[in-house]
C-alpha positions in Angstrom: -5.2 -31.2 9.7 -5.0 -30.2 6.1 -7.7 -27.9 4.5 -8.3 -26.6 1.0 -8.1 -22.8 0.5 -10.1 -21.2 -2.3 -8.2 -18.1 -3.4 -7.9 -15.3 -6.0 -4.7 -13.8 -7.2 -4.8 -10.0 -7.8 -2.5 -7.0 -8.2 -2.3 -3.2 -8.4 0.5 -2.0 -10.6 2.4 -5.3 -10.0 2.0 -5.2 -6.2 0.4 -8.7 -5.9 -1.8 -10.4 -3.3 -3.5 -13.6 -2.5 -7.2 -13.0 -1.5 -9.7 -15.3 0.2 -13.1 -15.0 1.8 -13.7 -15.8 5.5 -16.8 -13.8 6.5 -17.2 -15.3 9.9 -13.5 -15.1 10.8 -13.1 -18.9 11.2 -10.0 -19.5 9.0 -7.2 -17.1 9.9 -3.9 -18.3 8.5 -0.8 -18.8 10.5 2.4 -16.8 9.8 4.0 -20.0 8.5 1.1 -20.6 6.1 1.3 -17.1 4.8 5.0 -17.4 4.2 4.4 -20.7 2.3 1.7 -19.2 0.1 3.7 -16.1 -0.7 6.9 -18.0 -1.6 7.5 -17.3 -5.3 9.3 -20.6 -5.8 7.3 -23.2 -3.8 4.0 -21.4 -3.3 1.6 -19.2 -5.2 3.8 -16.1 -4.9 2.7 -12.7 -3.6 3.7 -9.6 -1.6 1.0 -10.4 0.9 -2.3 -12.1 1.8 -5.7 -10.3 2.2 -8.5 -12.0 4.1 -12.1 -10.8 3.4 -13.7 -10.9 6.8 -16.7 -9.1 8.2 -15.8 -6.4 10.7 -18.0 -8.0 13.4 -16.0 -11.2 13.1 -12.5 -9.8 13.9 -11.4 -7.9 17.0 -9.8 -5.0 15.0 -13.2 -4.7 13.2 -14.9 -3.4 16.3 -12.9 -0.2 16.1 -13.8 0.2 12.4 -17.5 -0.2 13.2 -17.2 2.3 16.0 -15.7 4.8 13.5 -18.2 4.1 10.8 -21.1 1.6 11.0 -21.0 1.2 7.2 -17.6 -0.6 7.4 -19.2 -4.0 6.9 -16.0 -5.6 5.5 -12.5 -5.5 7.1 -9.3 -5.9 5.1 -7.2 -8.3 7.1 -3.8 -7.7 5.4 -0.7 -9.7 6.2 2.8 -9.1 4.7 4.6 -11.9 2.9 6.6 -12.7 6.1 3.4 -13.3 8.0 3.4 -10.0 9.9 0.1 -8.0 10.0 0.2 -4.5 8.4 -1.8 -1.4 9.1 -2.7 -0.5 5.6 -2.0 -1.2 1.9 -2.9 1.4 -0.7 -2.7 -1.0 -3.7 -4.2 -3.9 -1.6 -7.3 -2.0 -0.7 -8.1 -1.2 -4.3 -7.6 -4.9 -5.3 -9.7 -5.8 -2.2 -12.5 -3.5 -3.4 -12.6 -5.2 -6.8 -12.5 -8.6 -5.1 -15.5 -7.8 -2.9 -17.5 -6.4 -5.9 -16.7 -9.2 -8.4 -17.6 -11.8 -5.8 -20.9 -10.2 -5.0 -19.9 -9.3 -1.4 -20.3 -5.6 -2.0 -21.7 -3.1 -4.6 -20.2 0.1 -5.8 -21.9 2.2 -8.4 -20.3 5.3 -10.0 -20.4 8.2 -7.6 -20.9 5.9 -4.6 -18.5 5.1 -1.8 -17.4 1.7 -0.4 -16.4 1.9 3.2 -13.7 -0.6 4.3 -12.2 -1.2 7.7 -8.4 -1.5 8.1 -6.0 -1.5 11.0 -5.2 2.1 10.2 -8.9 3.1 10.4 -11.8 3.2 8.0 -11.0 4.0 4.4 -13.4 5.1 1.6 -13.0 3.8 -1.9 -14.6 5.1 -5.1 -14.5 4.1 -8.8 -12.5 6.2 -11.2 -13.4 7.1 -14.8 -10.5 4.9 -16.1 -11.9 1.7 -14.6 -9.7 1.7 -11.5 -10.4 2.9 -7.9 -9.5 5.8 -5.7 -9.0 5.4 -2.0 -9.0 8.3 0.5 -6.0 7.4 2.7 -7.1 10.0 5.3 -4.9 12.4 7.2 -1.2 12.2 7.0 1.6 13.3 9.3 5.1 14.6 8.7 7.6 13.2 11.2 10.2 15.2 13.0 13.9 14.4 12.7 16.0 13.4 9.7 17.0 9.7 9.9 19.9 8.5 7.8 19.2 5.7 5.4 22.0 3.5 4.0 21.1 1.5 0.8 23.4 -1.1 -0.7 25.3 0.1 -3.7 24.8 3.7 -2.8 28.1 5.1 -1.6 26.9 7.3 1.3 23.9 7.3 3.7 21.1 9.7 2.7 18.8 11.8 4.9 15.2 10.6 4.9 11.8 12.2 5.5 9.5 10.2 7.8 5.8 10.3 6.8 2.8 8.3 8.1 -0.2 7.7 5.9 -1.6 5.1 8.3 1.6 3.1 8.1 5.2 4.3 8.5 7.4 5.5 5.6 10.8 7.1 5.1 11.3 8.8 1.8 14.8 9.4 0.4 15.6 11.7 -2.5 18.3 10.5 -4.9 20.2 12.6 -7.4 19.2 10.9 -10.7 17.7 7.8 -12.4 21.2 6.2 -12.5 21.3 6.2 -8.7 17.7 4.9 -8.6 18.6 2.0 -10.9 21.9 1.3 -9.0 20.3 0.8 -5.6 20.1 -2.8 -4.5 16.8 -3.2 -2.6 17.1 -7.0 -2.3 18.9 -6.0 1.0 17.0 -4.3 3.8 18.0 -0.6 3.9 19.6 0.4 7.3 18.1 3.3 9.1 19.7 5.3 11.9 17.9 5.7 14.3 16.0 2.5 13.5 12.2 2.9 13.8 10.7 0.8 16.5 8.0 -0.7 14.3 10.2 -0.6 11.1 9.2 1.4 8.0 8.8 1.2 4.3 11.7 2.9 2.5 11.0 4.8 -0.7 13.7 6.1 -3.1 12.6 9.0 -5.2 13.8 10.9 -8.2 12.0 14.0 -9.6 11.2 14.0 -13.3 12.4 16.7 -15.6 10.5 19.0 -15.4 9.2 18.3 -12.0 5.8 19.9 -12.8 4.1 19.5 -16.2 0.6 20.8 -16.9 0.1 21.4 -13.2 0.9 17.9 -12.2 4.0 16.9 -10.2 6.0 14.0 -11.5 8.4 11.6 -9.8 9.8 8.1 -10.1 10.0 5.7 -7.2 11.3 2.4 -6.0 10.4 0.8 -2.6 11.5 -1.7 0.0 8.4 -2.7 1.9 8.6 -3.7 5.5 7.9 -7.4 5.7 7.8 -8.0 1.9 11.1 -6.7 0.5 11.3 -4.8 -2.8 7.9 -4.7 -4.6 6.9 -3.4 -8.0 4.7 -0.8 -6.3 3.5 0.4 -2.9 0.4 2.5 -2.8 0.9 4.2 0.5 4.6 4.6 -0.4 3.6 6.4 -3.6 1.4 8.8 -1.5 4.2 9.3 1.0 6.7 10.0 -1.8 4.5 12.6 -3.4 3.9 14.2 0.0 7.6 14.3 0.8 8.5 15.8 -2.6 5.8 18.4 -2.3 7.2 19.3 1.1 10.7 19.6 -0.3 9.6 21.6 -3.3 7.9 24.3 -1.2 4.6 26.3 -1.2 4.2 26.6 -4.9 4.3 22.8 -5.5 1.0 21.2 -6.8 -1.4 19.0 -5.0 -1.8 16.5 -7.9 1.0 14.1 -8.6 1.9 11.3 -11.1 4.2 8.6 -9.6 5.9 6.1 -11.9 6.9 2.8 -10.2 8.4 -0.3 -11.8 4.9 -1.8 -12.0 3.1 1.2 -13.6 1.8 4.6 -12.8 -0.4 5.9 -9.9 -2.1 9.2 -9.1 -1.9 11.1 -5.9 -4.2 14.0 -4.8 -4.0 16.1 -1.7 -7.2 17.9 -0.6 -8.7 19.7 2.3 -11.1 18.0 4.7 -12.9 18.9 7.9 -10.3 17.2 10.0 -7.3 18.4 8.1 -5.6 17.6 4.8 -6.2 14.2 3.3 -4.3 12.3 0.6 -6.0 10.1 -2.0 -4.4 7.4 -4.2 -5.8 6.3 -7.6 -4.9 3.5 -10.0 -5.8 0.1 -11.5 -6.8 -3.0 -9.6 -6.8 -6.4 -11.4 -7.8 -9.9 -10.5 -5.7 -12.4 -12.4 -6.9 -15.9 -11.6 -8.6 -18.1 -9.1 -7.6 -21.5 -7.7 -7.4 -23.8 -4.7 -4.5 -25.0 -2.7 -4.2 -27.5 0.2 -2.6 -26.2 3.3 -1.2 -28.2 6.2 
């Protein structure tokens, strides 16, 4: 039976999402419906769908509430291919703005909005530039050195695996010409192939790498389940972490990362449970509408 979906389109540095409200968890979308909505030719077009659902109304939300009882809202994020994702750094900033502008949550300057995700609870704050900063929590550096083959790059490159709640493999390239040459319309091949897949980031350091105490890199990304996107928030954080790891002990903890859709900030800082990484940048809501779904 057909039903009408009220939605909002939003993006963070070009990484775009379809958002809708389902507080009681009564209207989850099928993978087929998600694919239809995200199709850029026959649907609305997006890198993924975010459902605003109360944590008490979704099974995964129980873990969020056990971790932090303030996590009233859960970010049910699904990739464009219909597969659920653990986290989305750009998506959670857009989700925060969506909750606030729809009167579902409040966030004054200096306060924290706590949001449940499949990767755990995440804290969001406003920034002085009008955007949002999200604490992505602890990160981990993976062992091994998988080889990544990207179409139009002549040889496979070693990658650095990093988890920031979801899996990433970061690959350093020689220069911006290589970065532009890479064809990310094809899925990069990884050996050995990760069981759950991974987002693949291609990174080039700026010249100079560090300016005024801030590290600088450029990045492109192929997102698991979505293809190449204009930006990937968790991928930006992973890329900055990998570059700092390669650069050594004197590398800074603050980074500026340029992606095709804009610029994001990354900050590494000490916390009680280990080092955390935070991501900051804009979040915009573009338009609202309705669409009838089969």
